[in-house]
N, C-alpha and C positions, 0 to 999 in steps of 0.2 A: 421584269425586275425594276426596282426603284431605288432612289437615294432618299434616305430619311431626311425630311425637310425641317425638322423641329429646331431650327436655330437660324440665326442671321449671320451670313458670311461677312457682311459689312460691319456688323457690331463687333466682330472678333478680330478684324484686320489689325487694329492697333495692338492687340495682345500678341498677335503673330510677330509683328515687327519688334515689339519689345522683347519677346522671347528670343528672337534671333540674335539680339545684341547682348543678351544677358549672359550670366554664368552658365556653365554646362548643366548644373543641377536645376537651374531655372527652366530648362527645356522639357523637363519631365512634366506630364500632366499633374494638375494639383492633387488629384486623387492618389497618384502614385507617390507623391512626396509625403503625403500624410498616412500612407499605408502602414499597416502592422508589419514590423520587420520579420515576423514569422510567416508572413504570407507574401506571395508573389505580387508585385505592384500590378494594378490592372492596366488594361489597354486604354489608349486615349478614347474619349467618348465624343459624341456628336458636338461639334462646335469648338472643340479644343484645337489649340495650335499644333501644327506639325512643321518643324523646322529641320535644318540639315542634320542636327545631332539627336533628334528626338528618339529615334528607334535605337540607336547605338546606346544612348544613356539608359533607355528602358531595358535593353538586353543586359547591360551591366548590372542594373539594380535587381533584375530578376535572377541573375546568376548568384547573387548573394543570399537569395531566399531559397527555402526548400522547394524541390521540384513537385509540381502538381500535374499529374498526367491528365490529358483531356479525356472526357467521357467517350466511351466507345461501346458498340453493341446496342445502342438505343435508337438507331435509325429505324424509321417506320417499316413494318414488314413489307408493305407494298413496294418500297424502294430497295430494301435489303436483299430481297430474293430475285432481283432482276437479272436476266442474262446480260452478257456483254452487249449483244445487239439491241436489246430493248432499252438498256440504259443509255447507249449512245444515240438512240432515236430521240431522246429528250432534248428540246431546243427552246430558246426564247420564242414566245409568240411574235408574229410579224410586227416589226417596229417597236418591240418592247425591250430590246437589249440596252444596256447602259450606253449612252452617247448616240443611240440610234437617231435621235432628233438633231444631231449636230453634224456638220460637214467637216469632220476632222480627219477622215480616212481611217478611223478605228471604231470598233465597238467591243465592249466587254460583255462576255456571257458568263454569269455565275453558274457554277456546276453544283448540282444537288449532291448531297450524300446519298449513297446507294451503291448497289452491286458490291464491288470489292473495296470501295472508297468509304471507309467507316469514320475516319477521323474528322471532326468538325474544324473548319478553318474560318476565322472571322475575316470578312472582306470589307475594305474601306476604299473610298475614293478621296483623294486629297485635291482640293481646289482652292486657289488663292491662299494656300498655306493653312487650310482649315480641314479638319477631318469630317468626312461624311460617311456614316455606315451605309453599306448596301443592304437594303431591306428585302424581305421575302414577301412576294405577292404571287400566289399560285395562279391568278388569272393572267399573269405575264409569262406563263410557261406552257408550252405545247408538249404534252406527254401522251402520245397515242395509246388509247386503251387503258389509261390509268386514272384513278380518282386520287388526286394528290391530297395529302393531309395538310392541316394547318400546322405551321412550324414557326419557330422564332428565328430571327436573323442570326443569332449566335450559334444555332445548332443546325441550320438548314444546309450550309454549303461545305463543299470539300475542296474547292479551288476555283479556277476560272479558265476560260478560253478567250484568247484575244484574236480577233479577226482584223485584217488590215487590207487597205487598198495599195497593192504594190505599184511601183512607179510605172505608169503607162497603162495599167489595167482599168477596166470599167467597174467591176464589182469588188466586193470584199471576199477575202479568202482566209483560210486558216493561217495563222502566223505563230502563235505561242500558246502553250498549255502549261499551267501550274497546277499539279494535282498529285497527291500521294506522297507521304513522307516529306522529303525536301526535294522532290523531283520537279524538273521543268524541261520543256522541249521547245525548239524553234524549227522553222523550215524556211527555205527560200521559196520564191514564187513557183507554184505548180507542183511542189513536192508533197509527199505523204509524211506524216509524223513517223519517226523512227527512233533514233538514239534518245535515251533519257540522260539528262545531266542531273547531278546531285549537288545541291548547294553545300552540303557538308556530309562526310562519312566518318564514322567512328568504329574502329576495330573490324574492318571487313575481313572475313575468313579467318578471324582470330580464334584461338582455342578457347578464349573466355566468352566467345559469342559476340555477334555484332550488335551494336547499339544504333538505333535509327533516330536521328534528330527529326522532328516533325515541324512542318510549317504550322504555326499557331495563328499568325495574322499576316495578311497581305494588304499593303497600302499602295494603291495605284494612282499616280498623279494624272489628273485630267490632261490629255494631250492637246497639242496644237497641230494644226494641219501642216504636214511636211516635216514634223519634228519627231524624235524618238519618244518612246513611252518609258517612263521610269517606274519601276516596281521596288518597293521597300518591303523586305520579307523578314519576319521574326521566326527563328527556328529554336526549338528547345528539346532537350533530352535530360536523362538523369545526371549526366556528367558535364553538360555544357549548354550554354545559350549562344546564339549568334544573330547578328544583324547584317543584312545584305542590302546594298543599293545596286540594282540591276537595270542597266540602261539598254533598252531593246530597240534595234533599228532594222526594219524590214528591207530586203533587197531582192532584186530579180535573180541574181546568181548567188549572192552571199548575204545572209542575214547575220547580224552580230549581237552579242550580249556582252557588255562591259560590266565587270563585277568588282565591287568594292566591299569586302567582307571583313568583319571583326568577330573573332571567336573568344568567348569568355569561359574559363574552365571552372566548373563547380567542383571537380576532382582532378587529380593529376591525369593528363592526357598523354599517353605514350604511343598511341597509334591513331593518327589523324589522317583523314583522306581529303585532300583539296583537289578541286577541279575534276571531281569524279564524273565518269560517263559510262553508260552501259548499253548494250544492245544484244541482239540475238545472232547465234550462229548454229544452225542445225547440221548442214553438210555443204561441201563444196568440192572443188577439184583436188584438194589435198587429202580429203578423207571421205571417200565414197565406199570404203570396203564393208561397212555395216549398213548400207543404205539400199533400199528397194523403192525408188521414187522416180516417176517419169520426168520430173523437173531436172534441169541441169544443176541447180544449186538453190539453197534457201538460207539467206542470211541478210541481216541489216548492217553487219559489220564484217569487212573483209580482213582488216588487219590493223595493227597498231603502228603508227608512225611516230618517230622521236627525232628531234634535232637536239642532241645533248649539248651540254656546256663546253665540250671539247671539240666542237665543230663537226661531229660525225652524224650524218643522217642515217637513220636505221629504219628498216621495214621488217616488221615481225608479223607474218600471216597468223591469224588465229585459227583454232580448230575446236572440235567437239571431242574432248578426251573421255576416256573410260573412268578416270578418277580426277578429282580436283587437282588443278595445277596452278601454282603460284610462281610468277617470274618477277624478279626485281632487277631493274636496270639502274644501277647506282650512278648517281650524277651529282654535279654541283652547278647551280645556275643554269638550269635547262632553258633552251631557247623556245621550246614548245613540244607538245605531243598531242595525239588525237587518235580517235577511232575513225577509220576511213572506209568509205564505200567506193572503191575504185572501179568496180564493175558497173557500167552505165548503160549497157545495151539490153534490150529485151532478151536477146539470144543468150545472154549470160545466165539467165534464170529460167526463162520460158514458164513463168508463173502468171496465169491470167487473172488471178484474184489479188495477190499481194503486191505484185509489181515492185520487187525489191530494188530495182534500178532507180526508183524514184525516191529512195530514202536518202537523207542528208549525210554527208561526212561532217565530223565535228573536230575542229582543230583549236587548241588552246595555246595562247601565248602569255606567259607571265609579264606583268607590267612593272613589277618590282623584283627585288632579289629574293629568289626562293632558296638560296643557299644550298646546304647539303641535304640529300635525301635520295629517293629512288622513285622512278616511274614504276608502278606496280601493276601487274596484269593478272587478273584472275580468269581462269577458264574452267567453267563448271559443267559437268556432264548434263546433257539435256536430251529428252526424247520428244520435245515439242518446239516448234518454231516460234511459239508465243513466249517462251521463257527468255528473259534477258540474261543470258548465261555468260556473257563476256563483260568484264568490268575493269576499267583502267582508272588510275588516280595517282596523284603525287603524294608520297608519304614523307613528310619532313623528318629528318634524323633527330632533331631536337625535341625534347619533351616540353609540354606546356604545364607549368606548375599550377596547383590549385590556387585560384584567385588571380591568376595571371591572364593576360589577354594577348591576342595575336591578330594583326591586321594583314590582309593580303589583297592583291589586285591582279586581275587578269582580263583577257579579252577572248571570247569564243567566236569562232567563225563557223556558221552552219551553212554548208555549201553544196551546190550541185556537182562541183568538180573536185579538184585535188588542192585544197587550200593550204597545204603544207609547202611553202615555197622552196624551190631548189634552184641553184645557179645553173645556167645553160650547159656547163661542162659536166654536170652530174646526171647520169642516167637514172631513170626511175624504174622500179620493179613494176612491170605491167601485169604479170600473171605468174602463178606458181601451181604446179601440178605434181601429183604423186601417184604411182601405181606399183604393181608387183614387179620385182626385178627378174634377173636371169635364172635364179634358182633359189630354193629354200625360202628363207624369210628376208631375202634381200629386197630393198626398195629402190625404185627408180624415180628420180626427181628431175623436173624440168622447170627452170626459172628463166623467165623472159625479161630482159632489160630493154628499155626503150629510150632513145635519145639520139638527136642528130650527131652529137659529138662522138658517138661510137663508130661512126663511119668516116671520120676525118683521118688524114694520114697519121701513121704511127701505130705501134703495136699496143694491143690491149692484153694485159696480164690478168690471169684468174687467180684469186686468193681464196682457196677452198679448204675447209677443215672440219673435222668432227671430233667431239670430246670423247666419244667412245665408238668402237667399231672401226671399220676400215672403208675408205673410199676406193672402190675396185675399178671404177670406170669414170672417165670424164671426156666429154666432147663439147664442141661448140658448133652452132649453126647460125649463119648470117642471113638476115632477110632485109636488105637495104630498102626494098619497096615499103616495108612496114616500119623501118627504122628500128628493127628489133634484133637483138643478139640473144640466142637461147643457149643457156648452159645446161647440159644434160649430164647427170652423174648418178652413180649407183652407190648405195650404202649397204655394206654387209655388217649388220649389228652383232653378229655372232650370238653370244648368250646374253648380251646386254639388254636391259629393259628401257633404256632411254639414251638419247644422244643429242647433244646440242650442236646443231649445224650452223656454219658461218660461211657466207659467200660474198665476195666483193670484187669489183673490177678496178684495175689500176692502170695508169700510164706511168711506168717507172715508179717513182715515189709519190706521184700525185693521185689523189682519189678520183675515180672516174664513174662511180655509181654509189647509190645507197648501199648500205650493208644489209644483206638479207640474213635474217636469223630465223631459225625454226627448231623447235624441240620435237624430235621424233620419239614417239612411244608406240608400242604395238597396237 
């Protein structure tokens, strides 16, 4: 890959400084300011200034123009028909990734359009406040067994992979991936890519149909050694445009993404998804009744954790239902939520190919007031471990009127551990299991709480309830050596087809554990 060199960074430095001090409208590229109001303003070109508000102003201007969908279906046949394995084998040639000749601890690998990635994305590097388009050069790409076609830079790429040198490591490893719709992923050192984050979601699982904002352009600031990488992303759809500044910091145990986003409404938006994240769940200890598989489990997401604005920590295991399930956890001012992978041992999965224990957890904390809304969880039936059938997001209660804009800020923690912090007196749910009960359609549940505080002097009370059916049995088992208290209970659903289960531990009036929630369905 290469950076288009057809300009002088020195010659435009004065323009950059002048633009940064000027009025907001002055930050738009000259071509955009002169554009036909019936057409979307163009992206910045080679040598144009890129300042703090450039992309936000461009997104605002494009929101006022009619939506122009990107071309699709025109990827070359040699790339379009590739299998997943053949597509993933395409890599930059030795030493030809962007920044490969610099000792910054990062390289950028542009990703070709191909396989399932049809949408073209314009890629740019920003250096010294100046835009440099990433060019296409097929000699810079290693594609085993393929005769790569000649392409133009504005139609060649579908996103990028970022590799980083984690603190203390010798070489470069996978760190971030931006590709597909408005999806991106991060990992901590030594992990495999797992959960997908979404920069913006519109109408997920809505009867009107979901609308997918698409990344149209990605501007990556040239990094300095030991510093984060900053990505500026422009996303668009029929109903909205959005600009994001995403600051990426690699870490050995936790990698972070700090997001500053602004959404502009082309039409009234009454179902917005912020902080979206999705992963796969095929089967696990809670739902093996339809599974014939030698593995112990197969999932990249074990459950949804929420710290709501009322001070209650919630753990909601996910599962693979027979029909679409939507759960809304109404809240005001959430402290955080995330899709967690708490199972961290090989024995939890016994999968020699996918190694689910190496997938990250993703915890999100708002950095401003998210006001009223609901953490929303979608669980979609799936017969494949490759389907990302679990999706969580924040749905604001307020609508965004046509022509209005909304800014939000948050920080994501992509972690090897459990990044949702709990005070030491609060026990965490370590495991949840389910199997057939004593008779008929009764179901037996076992929930393991883990924490030192469970074995301190004083009584532990069990708060257990079901929205439908009857709890017919309840027992507890103490395991001090594992710091685990197991609550065993049986649900008799009778003729009911669903029951919302709730379980928590208390010391008198004080909370002693996360609140375990689960929706049982046959």
